[in-house]
C-alpha positions in Angstrom: -62.8 -83.4 -22.0 -66.0 -84.6 -23.6 -66.7 -87.4 -26.2 -69.7 -85.6 -27.8 -72.1 -84.9 -24.8 -70.7 -87.2 -22.2 -68.0 -85.7 -20.0 -64.9 -88.1 -20.0 -62.7 -86.2 -17.8 -62.7 -83.1 -15.7 -59.3 -81.5 -14.4 -59.9 -78.8 -11.9 -57.4 -75.8 -11.3 -58.0 -75.0 -7.7 -56.4 -72.3 -5.7 -56.4 -69.4 -8.0 -58.5 -67.2 -5.9 -55.8 -67.4 -3.1 -56.5 -64.3 -0.9 -53.5 -64.3 1.5 -55.9 -64.7 4.5 -53.4 -66.4 6.8 -50.7 -63.7 6.1 -53.2 -61.0 6.9 -54.1 -62.6 10.2 -50.5 -62.4 11.5 -50.2 -59.8 14.1 -53.8 -58.7 13.9 -55.7 -57.8 17.1 -58.8 -59.8 17.9 -61.2 -57.1 16.5 -59.3 -57.0 13.1 -58.7 -60.6 13.1 -62.4 -61.3 13.8 -63.4 -59.1 10.8 -61.0 -61.0 8.6 -62.4 -64.3 9.7 -66.0 -63.3 8.9 -65.1 -62.4 5.3 -63.2 -65.9 4.6 -66.5 -66.9 2.9 -69.4 -64.4 2.8 -72.1 -67.0 2.7 -70.8 -68.7 6.0 -69.8 -65.3 7.8 -71.6 -66.6 11.0 -70.0 -69.9 11.0 -66.5 -68.6 10.4 -67.0 -65.9 13.0 -68.0 -68.6 15.5 -65.0 -70.7 14.5 -62.8 -67.8 15.2 -64.5 -66.8 18.5 -64.4 -70.5 19.9 -60.8 -70.9 19.0 -59.8 -67.6 20.8 -62.1 -68.6 23.6 -60.3 -72.0 23.9 -56.8 -70.3 23.8 -57.6 -67.6 26.3 -59.9 -69.6 28.6 -62.9 -67.2 28.0 -66.4 -68.6 29.2 -69.3 -67.5 27.0 -72.6 -66.7 28.7 -75.5 -68.9 27.8 -77.4 -66.3 26.2 -74.4 -65.6 23.9 -74.1 -69.2 23.0 -77.8 -69.4 22.2 -77.8 -66.1 20.1 -74.8 -67.6 18.2 -76.8 -70.7 17.4 -79.8 -68.7 16.3 -77.7 -66.7 13.8 -76.0 -69.8 12.6 -79.4 -71.7 11.8 -80.8 -68.6 10.1 -77.8 -68.5 7.9 -78.2 -72.1 7.1 -81.9 -71.7 6.2 -81.1 -68.7 4.0 -78.3 -70.4 2.0 -80.2 -73.8 1.6 -83.2 -72.0 0.2 -80.9 -70.2 -2.3 -79.3 -73.4 -3.3 -82.4 -75.4 -3.7 -83.7 -72.7 -6.0 -80.4 -72.3 -7.9 -80.2 -76.1 -8.6 -83.8 -76.3 -9.9 -83.1 -73.2 -11.9 -80.1 -75.0 -13.7 -82.9 -77.4 -14.8 -84.8 -74.6 -16.3 -87.5 -74.7 -13.5 -87.1 -71.0 -12.6 -90.4 -71.1 -10.5 -88.6 -72.8 -7.7 -85.8 -70.2 -7.9 -88.3 -67.4 -7.6 -90.2 -68.8 -4.8 -87.1 -69.9 -2.8 -85.6 -66.5 -3.5 -88.6 -64.8 -1.9 -88.4 -67.1 1.3 -84.7 -66.4 1.4 -85.3 -62.7 1.2 -87.6 -62.9 4.1 -85.0 -64.6 6.3 -82.3 -62.1 5.4 -84.8 -59.1 6.3 -85.5 -60.8 9.6 -81.9 -61.0 10.3 -81.4 -57.3 9.6 -84.4 -56.3 11.7 -83.1 -58.5 14.7 -79.4 -58.0 14.4 -78.8 -55.0 12.1 -77.2 -56.7 9.2 -78.7 -59.0 6.5 -75.8 -61.6 6.7 -75.2 -61.0 10.4 -71.6 -60.2 9.5 -69.4 -59.2 12.5 -72.3 -60.2 15.1 -70.5 -63.2 16.5 -67.3 -62.2 18.4 -65.0 -63.6 21.1 -66.9 -63.8 24.3 -70.4 -64.0 22.8 -72.2 -61.7 20.4 -71.7 -58.0 19.5 -75.4 -57.4 19.7 -78.3 -58.6 21.6 -81.8 -59.7 20.5 -84.3 -57.1 21.6 -87.4 -58.1 19.7 -87.7 -61.9 18.7 -91.1 -61.4 16.8 -89.4 -60.8 13.2 -87.6 -64.0 13.5 -90.4 -66.0 14.9 -92.9 -64.6 12.3 -90.4 -65.4 9.4 -89.7 -68.9 10.5 -93.4 -69.8 10.5 -93.8 -68.1 7.3 -90.9 -69.9 5.7 -92.2 -73.2 7.1 -95.6 -72.7 5.5 -94.2 -71.4 2.4 -91.6 -74.1 1.8 -93.8 -77.0 2.5 -95.7 -76.8 -0.9 -92.3 -76.2 -2.7 -91.1 -79.7 -1.4 -94.3 -81.1 -2.9 -93.8 -79.2 -6.1 -90.1 -80.5 -6.5 -91.2 -84.1 -5.6 -94.0 -84.2 -8.2 -92.4 -82.5 -11.2 -91.4 -85.3 -13.3 -89.3 -83.1 -15.8 -87.3 -81.7 -12.9 -86.7 -85.2 -11.3 -85.5 -86.4 -14.7 -82.7 -84.0 -14.5 -81.7 -84.6 -10.9 -82.4 -88.4 -10.1 -79.1 -90.5 -10.8 -77.4 -87.4 -12.1 -73.8 -86.8 -10.7 -73.7 -90.0 -8.5 -70.7 -89.9 -6.3 -69.1 -93.1 -5.1 -69.8 -93.4 -1.3 -66.3 -95.0 -0.8 -64.8 -91.8 -2.3 -67.0 -89.6 -0.1 -65.7 -91.5 3.1 -62.1 -91.5 1.9 -62.0 -87.8 1.4 -64.1 -87.1 4.7 -66.8 -85.2 2.9 -69.1 -83.4 5.2 -72.2 -81.2 4.9 -74.9 -82.1 2.2 -72.2 -83.8 0.0 -71.3 -86.4 2.7 -74.8 -86.9 4.1 -76.3 -87.6 0.6 -73.6 -90.4 0.6 -74.9 -91.9 4.1 -72.4 -90.0 6.2 -74.1 -88.7 9.2 -71.0 -86.5 10.5 -72.1 -83.2 11.9 -69.7 -81.2 14.1 -72.7 -79.8 16.0 -73.0 -83.4 17.4 -69.4 -84.6 17.3 -67.4 -83.2 18.9 -70.3 -80.9 19.6 -70.6 -77.4 21.2 -73.3 -75.5 23.1 -76.2 -75.1 22.8 -76.5 -78.0 20.4 -76.1 -80.5 23.3 -79.6 -79.4 24.5 -81.4 -78.6 21.2 -83.5 -81.2 19.5 -82.6 -81.9 15.9 -81.7 -84.7 13.4 -79.0 -85.0 11.0 -80.8 -86.2 7.8 -79.0 -88.6 5.5 -79.7 -90.2 2.2 -77.9 -93.0 0.1 -78.6 -92.0 -3.4 -75.4 -90.0 -3.6 -76.8 -87.9 -6.5 -78.1 -84.4 -7.3 -81.5 -85.4 -6.1 -80.0 -86.7 -2.8 -78.1 -83.5 -2.2 -81.2 -81.5 -2.8 -83.2 -83.5 -0.4 -80.6 -83.0 2.3 -80.9 -79.3 1.9 -84.6 -79.4 2.1 -84.6 -81.6 5.2 -82.1 -79.5 6.9 -84.2 -76.4 6.4 -86.9 -78.1 8.5 -84.5 -79.1 11.1 -83.0 -75.5 11.4 -86.4 -73.9 11.5 -87.2 -76.3 14.4 -84.1 -75.2 16.2 -84.9 -71.6 15.6 -88.3 -72.0 17.3 -86.7 -73.9 20.2 -84.1 -71.1 20.6 -86.6 -68.4 20.7 -88.8 -70.3 23.1 -86.0 -71.0 25.6 -83.5 -68.2 25.1 -81.7 -67.6 28.4 -81.7 -64.3 30.0 -78.6 -62.4 31.2 -75.6 -60.9 29.5 -74.8 -61.9 25.8 -71.0 -61.3 26.0 -68.2 -61.8 28.5 -65.2 -59.7 29.0 -62.6 -60.6 26.6 -58.7 -60.2 27.2 -56.1 -62.4 25.4 -53.2 -60.5 26.8 -50.7 -62.8 28.5 -51.8 -65.8 26.4 -48.5 -65.9 24.5 -48.0 -69.2 22.8 -51.4 -70.6 23.8 -53.3 -72.3 20.9 -56.9 -72.9 20.2 -58.9 -74.9 17.7 -62.7 -75.0 16.8 -64.9 -77.0 14.5 -68.1 -75.5 13.5 -70.9 -76.6 11.2 -71.4 -74.2 8.2 -74.2 -74.8 5.8 -71.6 -76.4 3.4 -70.1 -78.6 6.1 -67.4 -78.5 8.8 -65.5 -75.4 9.1 -62.0 -75.8 11.0 -59.8 -73.0 12.5 -56.5 -73.1 14.4 -54.8 -70.1 15.9 -52.0 -69.1 18.3 -51.9 -66.0 20.3 -48.9 -63.8 21.1 -48.2 -62.1 24.4 -50.1 -58.9 23.5 -53.5 -60.6 22.8 -52.7 -60.7 19.0 -52.8 -63.5 16.4 -49.5 -64.9 16.0 -50.5 -67.4 13.3 -53.9 -68.9 12.2 -55.1 -71.6 9.7 -58.5 -72.0 8.1 -59.9 -75.0 6.5 -63.3 -75.0 4.7 -65.4 -78.0 3.9 -65.0 -77.2 0.3 -61.4 -78.5 0.5 -62.8 -81.9 0.7 -65.7 -81.4 -1.6 -64.4 -79.7 -4.6 -62.0 -82.6 -5.8 -64.9 -85.1 -5.7 -66.5 -83.0 -8.4 -63.9 -84.6 -10.8 -65.2 -88.0 -10.0 -68.9 -87.2 -9.9 -69.0 -85.5 -13.3 -67.6 -88.5 -15.2 -69.9 -89.7 -17.9 -72.7 -87.2 -17.2 -73.6 -85.0 -20.1 -72.2 -81.4 -20.4 -75.8 -79.9 -19.9 -75.9 -81.5 -16.5 -72.7 -79.9 -15.3 -74.4 -76.8 -13.8 -76.8 -79.0 -11.8 -73.9 -81.2 -10.4 -71.7 -78.2 -9.8 -74.5 -76.2 -7.9 -75.6 -79.4 -5.8 
């Protein structure tokens, strides 16, 4: 509902893309269930595969080799960088600043090609599995070279964003979200961090190898589109730093452990992983034949989408794409 240009009220109708994922998981063996989990959200395929794998491992008592843990984190941070690059460019494009979209898109494409060269798939889909990873890293050079190129190429884009007055006029103070609402809804990811919430499931409750990697969780207190863009840009730098640490300290040895969930009837496992959008939660229960009896998925968007109704109030219609994309 709009009164001229200002949006007076937004009423969302969520759930119409219901896909029946939980029903499809019932009775699936670990291979099929893992493939379903990897497709819950295509832009977070590594994060959801990791959540599924960690839940299975918790239920079946599987110990993942250190190399497998580090390779998982490498894929997850590459996924984060690629998606944040795409989002930064897309937000700026919604303000008619297409130069950022084009240049961020080029850097994103380089990261996706490095993923394909290193792991055989641009999105690294089905590469994280229970017990570790389905593939090993043979040659780290494509990733190392790409990380350096993205760091060098993105630095001037941060400067470009921060000095383009016409762009900042569209993002600063636009779509401000009340921090109290962000806390009440438990908003994570860039939405929560732009409102001062430092929660990151890589730190709390935490999971390896993030307990030994050096990284910061950036926060802002502006709560607007500009703040959410800055969180993305700062996280790109943090993820590139972790990629470099992983490549420098990647342990040797096997990348996957033997997996058998047979005899784990009634055993349950839960996992919380940090996707680029926020924390992804997965619970599952196994049957006696090593199949999934039941499973439940909760994406970070569950807590973020309803907040859009509050953040859009009294912004102009033309700013909705900016707010929605951020």
